[in-house]
N, C-alpha and C positions, 0 to 999 in steps of 0.2 A: 495312453497308458495310465492306469490308476496308480495311486501312491502305493497301494498294496502290491501290485504287480512289480513295480520298480524295486520296492524293498525286498520282496521275495527273490527277484532276479539277482540283486546285488549280494544277497546273503547266501544263496544256495548255489554251490559250484555246479550242480547238475541241472539247473534250470535253464530254459531257453525260451525264446520268443519266436513266433512265426511272423514272417514278413513277406511282402510282395511289392512289386512295382506299383507306384501310384498311377492314377489315370490321367494326370494333367499333361497338357501338351508341352513339348520341349523337355521331357524328362530325360534324365541320364541313367546310366546303369546303377548309379549310386542313390537314386531317389527311391528309397524303400519306406514302406509304411508298416507299422505293427498291426497285425490282424489276428482275429481268432482263428483257431485251427479249422473251424467249420466253414470259414469263408475263403480259405486258401484256394488258389487255382492249382489243381493237381498237375497241370502241364509244366508249371514253373513256380517255385516258391523258395523261400530262404528261411533258415533258422539262425538266430543270433544267440550265442552263448558267451560266457566270459572268456572262452578260448578263441573264438572266431566266428566266422560266418560260413555256413554251408549252403550252397546253391543246389537245389534239386530240380532236374529237368528230365521228365520222363523217368527212365530207370537209372539215369546217371546222376552222380553227385560229385561236387567239387568243394573241398574245404580250403578256406583261406584264413590263416592266423589273424587275429584281431589287429596286432601291430602292423602287419603287412597291409591289411585292408585300409587302415587309417592312413598309412603313408601314401598308398596309391590314390586314395580319395583326395588327400591334400594336393598331390601332384596334378591330378585331373583338374581340380578347381583352379590351380595356378595356370594350367594350359588354357582353360576357358577364358581367362582374363587377357590372354594374348589377342590383340585385335584380329589377326588372321583367323583364328579359330572361332572367335565370337561372331565374326561376319560369315564364316563358312556355313554355319547352320542355316542362316537366312538364304544364302545363295544356293545351297544344296537343295533346300525345299523348293525354291523357284525352279531350279533346273529339273528336278524330278517331276514337278507338275507340268512343265512344258513338254518333257519327254513323253509323259502319259497322254497329253493332248495330241501330240504328233502321231503317236502309235494309234490312237483312236481314228484319227483322220486317215492314216494310211490303210487301216483295216477296212474302213467304210469305202475307200476308193477301190479296193480290190474286189 
């Protein structure tokens, strides 16, 4: 985000920014990146305003007030610090990979 975009966003009550999920591995629902409108994925994107975040998915939209989103974001990160949840992502990935291999094996067998 440029300094001009940030200044405009902070000063104008009606301004908003387009956002979408980042492409990096291990992302969470809260890992959003600011993008130009022209590069948004029309299947799912977000807008950020001083009032909150709106998620657009197909023809549906869902608004979350900014204070609620910030609270949920903080709680989510606290949960990720709990050892069970930090290890779960690794175990879940391994389980899903093994399940996929077993399914392939069973399909070839039949």
